[in-house]
C-alpha positions in Angstrom: -174.9 76.2 -103.9 -176.9 78.6 -106.1 -180.6 78.0 -107.1 -179.8 76.6 -110.5 -177.3 74.2 -109.1 -179.8 73.0 -106.6 -182.4 72.4 -109.3 -179.9 70.4 -111.4 -179.1 68.3 -108.4 -182.7 67.5 -107.7 -183.4 66.6 -111.3 -180.3 64.3 -111.3 -181.5 62.6 -108.1 -185.0 62.0 -109.6 -183.5 60.6 -112.8 -181.1 58.3 -110.9 -184.0 57.2 -108.6 -186.1 56.2 -111.6 -183.1 54.3 -113.1 -182.4 52.4 -109.9 -186.1 51.6 -109.4 -186.3 50.3 -113.0 -183.3 48.1 -112.5 -184.7 46.7 -109.2 -188.1 46.0 -110.8 -186.5 44.5 -113.9 -184.4 42.2 -111.8 -180.9 43.7 -112.6 -180.6 44.2 -108.8 -182.2 41.2 -107.2 -183.6 41.2 -103.6 -180.9 41.3 -101.0 -178.2 42.6 -103.3 -176.0 45.4 -102.0 -176.3 48.9 -103.5 -173.1 50.8 -102.9 -173.0 54.5 -103.8 -169.7 54.1 -105.6 -170.9 51.4 -108.0 -174.2 53.1 -108.6 -172.5 56.4 -109.4 -170.3 54.6 -111.9 -173.2 52.7 -113.5 -175.3 55.9 -114.0 -172.5 58.3 -114.7 -173.2 60.7 -111.8 -171.7 61.8 -108.5 -172.6 60.1 -105.2 -174.8 63.0 -104.1 -177.8 62.2 -106.4 -177.3 58.5 -105.7 -177.5 59.1 -102.0 -180.7 61.1 -102.4 -182.2 58.5 -104.7 -181.5 55.7 -102.2 -183.3 57.6 -99.5 -186.3 58.0 -101.7 -186.3 54.3 -102.7 -186.0 53.4 -99.0 -189.1 55.5 -98.2 -190.9 53.6 -101.1 -189.9 50.2 -99.7 -187.6 49.2 -102.5 -184.4 49.6 -100.6 -183.4 48.8 -97.0 -180.6 50.4 -95.1 -178.9 48.8 -92.2 -176.3 50.3 -89.9 -172.8 49.2 -90.8 -174.1 47.2 -93.7 -175.3 50.0 -96.0 -178.1 49.9 -98.5 -179.5 46.8 -100.2 -182.5 45.8 -102.2 -185.4 45.0 -99.9 -186.6 41.4 -99.7 -190.4 41.3 -99.8 -192.3 38.5 -98.1 -195.3 36.6 -99.4 -197.5 38.5 -97.0 -196.2 41.8 -98.2 -196.7 40.7 -101.8 -200.3 39.7 -101.0 -200.9 43.1 -99.3 -199.9 44.8 -102.6 -202.8 43.1 -104.5 -205.2 43.9 -101.7 -204.3 47.5 -101.7 -204.7 47.7 -105.5 -208.1 46.1 -105.0 -209.0 49.0 -102.7 -207.4 51.9 -104.4 -207.9 51.2 -108.1 -211.8 51.0 -107.9 -211.7 54.3 -105.9 -209.6 55.9 -108.6 -212.0 54.7 -111.3 -215.0 56.1 -109.4 -213.3 59.4 -108.9 -212.4 59.5 -112.6 -216.0 59.1 -113.5 -216.8 62.1 -111.3 -214.0 64.3 -112.4 -212.8 63.1 -115.8 -211.8 65.6 -118.5 -212.0 65.3 -122.2 -208.2 65.1 -122.6 -208.0 62.0 -120.3 -211.0 60.4 -122.0 -209.4 60.9 -125.4 -206.1 59.2 -124.3 -208.0 56.4 -122.6 -210.1 55.6 -125.6 -207.0 55.7 -127.9 -205.2 53.3 -125.6 -208.2 50.9 -125.6 -208.2 50.9 -129.4 -204.5 50.2 -129.5 -204.7 47.5 -126.8 -207.5 45.7 -128.5 -205.8 45.9 -131.9 -202.6 44.5 -130.5 -204.4 41.7 -128.6 -206.3 40.6 -131.7 -203.1 40.8 -133.8 -201.1 38.8 -131.3 -198.6 41.7 -130.7 -198.5 40.9 -127.0 -195.1 42.5 -126.4 -196.7 46.0 -126.7 -199.4 45.3 -124.1 -197.5 45.7 -120.8 -196.5 49.3 -121.7 -200.0 50.1 -123.1 -201.6 48.7 -119.9 -199.3 50.7 -117.7 -200.1 53.8 -119.6 -203.8 53.1 -119.4 -203.8 52.6 -115.7 -201.6 55.7 -115.1 -204.0 57.8 -117.2 -207.0 56.4 -115.4 -205.4 57.3 -112.1 -204.6 60.8 -113.3 -208.2 61.2 -114.4 -209.2 60.8 -110.7 -208.1 64.4 -110.1 -206.1 63.3 -107.1 -202.3 63.6 -107.4 -201.9 61.7 -104.1 -204.1 58.7 -105.2 -202.4 58.7 -108.6 -198.9 58.6 -107.0 -200.0 55.7 -104.7 -201.4 53.7 -107.6 -198.2 54.3 -109.7 -196.0 53.1 -106.8 -198.3 50.0 -106.4 -197.9 49.2 -110.1 -194.1 49.3 -109.8 -194.1 47.1 -106.7 -196.5 44.5 -108.2 -194.3 44.3 -111.3 -191.4 43.8 -109.0 -192.7 40.9 -107.0 -195.1 39.3 -109.5 -194.6 37.8 -112.9 -196.5 39.5 -115.7 -200.1 39.1 -116.5 -201.1 35.9 -118.4 -201.1 36.4 -122.1 -204.2 34.1 -122.3 -206.4 36.9 -120.9 -204.9 39.8 -123.0 -208.1 40.3 -125.1 -210.4 40.0 -122.0 -208.3 42.5 -120.1 -208.7 45.1 -122.8 -212.4 44.4 -123.0 -212.5 45.1 -119.3 -210.5 48.3 -119.9 -213.0 49.4 -122.5 -216.0 48.8 -120.2 -214.3 50.9 -117.5 -213.7 53.8 -119.9 -217.3 53.6 -121.0 -218.5 53.9 -117.4 -216.1 56.8 -116.8 -217.3 58.6 -119.9 -220.9 58.2 -118.8 -220.0 59.6 -115.4 -221.3 56.4 -113.7 -219.0 56.3 -110.7 -220.6 53.2 -109.1 -220.3 51.1 -112.3 -216.7 52.3 -112.9 -215.9 51.2 -109.3 -217.5 47.8 -109.7 -215.9 47.1 -113.1 -212.4 48.2 -111.8 -212.8 45.9 -108.8 -213.6 43.0 -111.1 -210.7 43.8 -113.4 -208.3 43.8 -110.4 -209.8 40.6 -109.1 -209.4 38.8 -112.5 -205.8 40.2 -113.0 -204.8 39.1 -109.5 -206.1 35.6 -109.9 -203.6 34.8 -112.7 -200.6 36.5 -111.2 -197.8 34.3 -109.8 -195.0 35.3 -107.4 -191.5 35.6 -108.6 -189.1 33.1 -107.0 -187.2 35.9 -105.2 -190.2 36.6 -102.9 -189.6 35.1 -99.4 -192.1 33.0 -97.6 -191.0 34.0 -94.1 -191.1 37.3 -92.2 -188.3 39.8 -92.6 -185.7 39.7 -89.9 -185.3 42.9 -87.9 
C-alpha cells in the first residue's frame, strides 16, 4: 500500500474509533453488547480494516473487551472501576490546572474566558442543554493549557469514561459550576498554581458528590 493509502486508512480508523466510542458513551451500544466487524462496517459505511483497528484502540482504552472465540463486546465496568475514575480525575485535573497556571498562553486564556462567559450566560438564562458541551470544551482547553499532551489525553479519556458510566451533572448546580470555572481561570491567569490546584480539586469534589451511576454499571467484579 502506498503512503497516501496508508494515511487514508489511519484517518478512517480514527474517525471510526471516535464514532464507536461516542455510540458506546451515548448508550447506543450498552455494556456487554457484541461488536461485530461486519455490523460496525455497515453502520459506519467503511470496510472492516478501519473497524478492526478502531476496536483495538478502544480495547486499549478500556471501552471494549475481546475474548477468544467470542469476539469483541462493550466492556462492563464495575462500581469499583467507576469509583476509580472519579478518584483519578481528582488527582489529575488539579495537576492540570496547576500546570496551566505555570504554562498558560494567551490563546488558551482567551478561549477559557470566552467559555466562562458563555457558560454563565446559559446558566442564568436556563439554557442548560448547551452546558455539557461547553463544560467539555472548557475542561479540554484547560487540559491543553497545561502544556502536556500526555496529561491532556489522559484527562480527555477520563471525561469520556465518566460520561459513559455516570449520569450527567445535576442541573441544580449549573450556575455554581461555572462560578467555580471562573475562579479557576482567574487563578490560571494570575499564574497562581497552588490556588488553581486547590480550586480544581474542590470543583471535582463538588461535581463528584452529585454524580450518580448509570444502571448498567455492575456491582460485582468482572469475571476473567
